[in-house]
C-alpha positions as CSV (number, residue, x, y, z in Angstrom):
1,M,45.2,-18.5,-63.5
2,A,45.4,-16.5,-66.8
3,V,47.5,-17.4,-69.7
4,Q,49.0,-15.1,-72.4
5,R,51.4,-16.2,-75.2
6,L,53.4,-13.7,-76.7
7,Q,56.0,-13.7,-79.4
8,L,58.5,-10.8,-80.3
9,V,60.8,-10.6,-83.9
10,V,63.6,-9.1,-83.5
11,S,65.6,-7.5,-86.7
12,D,69.4,-7.0,-86.4
13,S,69.2,-3.1,-86.5
14,G,69.5,-2.2,-83.0
15,A,66.0,-1.1,-83.1
16,D,63.4,-2.3,-80.6
17,S,60.4,-5.1,-81.7
18,A,56.8,-4.0,-81.1
19,P,55.9,-4.4,-78.2
20,E,53.5,-6.9,-76.3
21,F,51.5,-6.4,-73.3
22,V,50.3,-8.4,-70.4
23,Y,47.7,-7.3,-68.2
24,N,45.6,-8.3,-65.5
25,P,45.2,-5.8,-62.3
26,N,44.1,-8.6,-60.3
27,C,46.6,-10.5,-60.1
28,C,50.1,-10.3,-58.1
29,G,52.2,-11.1,-61.1
30,W,53.2,-13.5,-63.6
31,E,55.7,-15.9,-64.4
32,I,57.2,-16.0,-67.7
33,S,58.8,-18.7,-69.8
34,I,61.2,-17.9,-72.4
35,R,62.5,-19.2,-75.5
36,T,65.0,-17.8,-78.0
37,T,65.8,-18.7,-81.5
38,A,68.5,-15.9,-82.8
39,G,70.4,-15.9,-85.8
40,A,73.9,-15.4,-86.6
41,Q,75.6,-12.0,-85.0
42,I,72.8,-11.6,-82.8
43,L,72.1,-11.2,-79.3
44,P,69.0,-10.4,-78.1
45,Q,67.9,-8.2,-74.7
46,L,64.4,-7.7,-73.1
47,T,63.4,-4.3,-71.7
48,I,60.1,-4.8,-69.6
49,T,58.0,-1.6,-68.5
50,A,56.1,-2.6,-65.7
51,R,53.4,-0.9,-63.0
52,D,51.2,-2.4,-60.4
53,K,47.6,-1.1,-61.4
54,F,45.6,-2.9,-58.6
55,E,43.7,0.0,-57.2
56,D,45.5,2.5,-59.4
57,G,49.2,1.8,-58.3
58,P,52.4,3.8,-58.6
59,A,53.5,5.0,-62.0
60,E,55.6,2.3,-63.9
61,Q,59.3,1.3,-64.0
62,T,61.4,-0.1,-66.7
63,F,63.9,-3.3,-66.1
64,G,66.3,-3.9,-68.6
65,P,67.8,-4.7,-71.0
66,F,68.6,-7.7,-70.0
67,L,70.0,-11.4,-71.5
68,A,67.5,-13.5,-73.5
69,T,69.7,-15.5,-75.5
70,S,68.4,-18.8,-75.1
71,G,65.5,-19.1,-72.8
72,G,64.3,-19.8,-69.0
73,K,62.0,-18.7,-66.7
74,L,61.0,-15.1,-64.5
75,Y,59.1,-14.1,-62.3
76,V,57.6,-10.7,-62.8
77,P,55.5,-9.7,-59.5
78,F,53.5,-7.0,-61.5
79,S,50.2,-7.1,-62.8
80,T,51.0,-5.0,-65.7
81,F,53.9,-5.0,-68.2
82,S,55.0,-4.3,-71.8
83,I,58.2,-6.2,-72.9
84,T,60.4,-6.1,-75.9
85,A,63.6,-6.9,-77.4
86,A,66.5,-5.4,-79.7
87,D,70.1,-6.6,-80.8
88,E,72.7,-5.7,-78.6
89,F,75.4,-5.9,-81.2
90,A,73.6,-4.2,-84.1
91,Q,75.5,-5.4,-86.8
92,N,72.3,-4.4,-89.4
93,V,73.1,-7.4,-91.5
94,G,69.9,-9.1,-92.4
95,N,69.4,-11.5,-89.4
96,S,66.8,-12.0,-87.2
97,A,65.5,-13.2,-84.1
98,T,62.3,-14.5,-82.5
99,V,61.5,-14.6,-78.4
100,N,58.1,-16.9,-77.5
101,I,56.9,-16.2,-74.5
102,V,54.3,-17.6,-72.0
103,A,53.0,-15.8,-69.4
104,R,50.9,-17.3,-66.6
105,S,49.0,-14.8,-64.0
106,I,50.2,-15.7,-60.0
107,D,46.8,-15.0,-58.3
108,F,46.8,-13.6,-54.8
109,G,47.2,-16.6,-52.2
110,E,49.6,-18.2,-54.6
111,A,53.5,-18.5,-54.0
112,C,55.8,-18.1,-57.1
113,Q,59.4,-19.9,-56.8
114,T,60.8,-18.5,-59.7
115,K,63.7,-16.2,-59.5
116,T,63.2,-12.1,-60.2
117,E,66.9,-11.5,-61.2
118,T,68.2,-10.6,-64.5
119,I,71.5,-10.0,-66.0
120,G,72.0,-7.5,-69.1
121,I,75.1,-5.9,-70.5
122,E,76.1,-2.8,-72.4
123,N,79.3,-3.5,-74.8
124,F,81.9,-0.8,-75.4
125,D,84.0,-2.0,-78.5
126,D,86.4,0.9,-78.8
127,I,88.1,3.0,-76.2
128,T,90.3,5.2,-77.7
129,A,94.1,5.3,-75.9
130,G,93.6,7.7,-73.3
131,G,89.8,7.8,-74.1
132,N,87.0,7.1,-72.0
133,V,83.1,6.1,-72.6
134,L,80.4,6.9,-70.4
135,S,77.5,4.1,-69.3
136,N,74.2,5.6,-67.7
137,T,73.3,3.1,-65.5
138,P,69.4,1.6,-66.1
139,E,66.9,2.9,-63.8
140,S,66.3,-0.6,-62.3
141,A,69.4,-1.8,-61.9
142,I,70.9,-2.5,-58.5
143,A,74.5,-3.6,-59.1
144,Y,77.1,-3.9,-62.1
145,K,80.3,-5.4,-62.4
146,V,82.9,-4.4,-65.4
147,T,85.1,-6.7,-67.7
148,F,87.8,-6.0,-70.3
149,A,89.5,-7.0,-73.3
150,G,91.9,-6.1,-75.6
151,V,95.6,-5.0,-75.6
152,A,95.4,-2.0,-72.9
153,S,97.2,-2.1,-69.9
154,G,94.9,-0.8,-67.5
155,Y,91.8,1.1,-66.7
156,T,90.0,3.7,-64.0
157,V,86.1,2.9,-63.2
158,L,84.6,6.2,-61.6
159,Q,81.2,5.5,-60.4
160,R,78.9,8.8,-59.7
161,W,75.5,10.0,-58.5
162,A,74.2,13.4,-59.8
163,S,70.6,15.3,-59.9
164,G,70.1,18.9,-60.4
165,G,73.7,20.0,-59.8
166,V,74.1,17.9,-56.8
167,G,76.7,15.5,-57.9
168,R,78.6,12.6,-55.8
169,D,81.3,9.9,-56.4
170,I,80.6,7.0,-55.0
171,L,83.4,5.0,-55.9
172,Q,86.2,5.1,-58.4
173,Y,89.0,2.5,-58.7
174,S,91.7,1.4,-61.1
175,V,91.8,-2.1,-62.6
176,D,94.6,-4.0,-64.1
177,P,93.0,-6.9,-66.6
178,T,95.9,-8.8,-66.6
179,T,95.7,-9.8,-63.1
180,T,95.5,-13.1,-61.5
181,S,95.2,-12.6,-58.0
182,G,94.2,-10.3,-55.4
183,P,90.7,-8.8,-54.5
184,D,89.9,-7.4,-58.4
185,D,90.7,-10.4,-60.5
186,G,90.6,-7.8,-63.5
187,G,87.7,-5.9,-61.9
188,Q,85.1,-9.0,-62.1
189,R,82.8,-8.3,-59.0
190,W,79.2,-7.2,-58.7
191,R,79.7,-3.8,-57.0
192,E,75.9,-2.2,-55.7
193,L,74.4,1.0,-57.4
194,T,72.8,3.9,-55.8
195,G,70.2,4.2,-57.7
196,T,69.6,6.7,-60.9
197,P,70.6,9.2,-62.1
198,T,74.2,7.4,-62.0
199,T,77.0,7.1,-64.3
200,L,80.0,4.9,-64.8
201,R,83.0,6.8,-66.3
202,I,85.7,3.9,-68.0
203,T,89.0,5.4,-68.4
204,N,91.3,3.6,-70.7
205,N,94.7,4.2,-68.4
206,D,96.7,3.0,-71.5
207,G,98.4,5.8,-73.8
208,A,99.4,3.6,-76.4
209,N,96.4,1.0,-77.4
210,A,93.0,0.8,-77.7
211,G,90.9,-1.4,-75.4
212,K,87.4,-2.6,-74.8
213,A,84.8,-3.0,-72.2
214,T,81.3,-5.0,-71.4
215,V,79.4,-3.7,-68.4
216,F,77.1,-6.3,-66.4
217,Y,74.2,-4.9,-64.8
218,L,71.8,-7.2,-62.3
219,Y,68.3,-6.4,-62.1
220,D,65.9,-7.7,-59.7
221,F,62.0,-7.2,-59.8
222,A,61.5,-7.6,-56.4
223,H,64.2,-5.1,-55.5
224,P,63.5,-1.5,-54.3
225,I,66.0,1.4,-55.5
């Protein structure tokens, strides 16, 4: 078993930290333990770019950004990856966070019971009255949900796949964020994605009041998409 110790220092500028690299082409993957110490007003998220380099495997794939606000464990079933961190809120007031990571290789014939799923967010603080925002779904996200805040009375979400001049509207639905019953409960349900390039267009249907939205993305390192 190989062990690597990494540290990411995250500024609150929104810029990516310097990358750290984990590499062993002869293993099945890595179990990583994460512990974050964050200053005020910082919401750290991690991004992992992974590749299975055993016998010159396929090209790298990016997972994230996903939340790393406190800590936990994650299994990355790839032999090689780089990892960076960034502050989602990017207040740029001079605060910072530190993410300490211990990575342990999982060798051939060994099993790892640690989960492969993570969750990240994209935040939209100001959706103007009658306006809309666009979220380009990350390449490895497998599902999403949208939550709302503010005083806007309703929203419409359009999920669309488009590539090379060919486009398909996959799903369109309206959300009343004040509802306390019914199938949507304010829009907070996981919905499957169709792979990239997919966009989510969130429209504020209120003609007088601005709104806010947060898109949650679900990633699974072991789930092809």
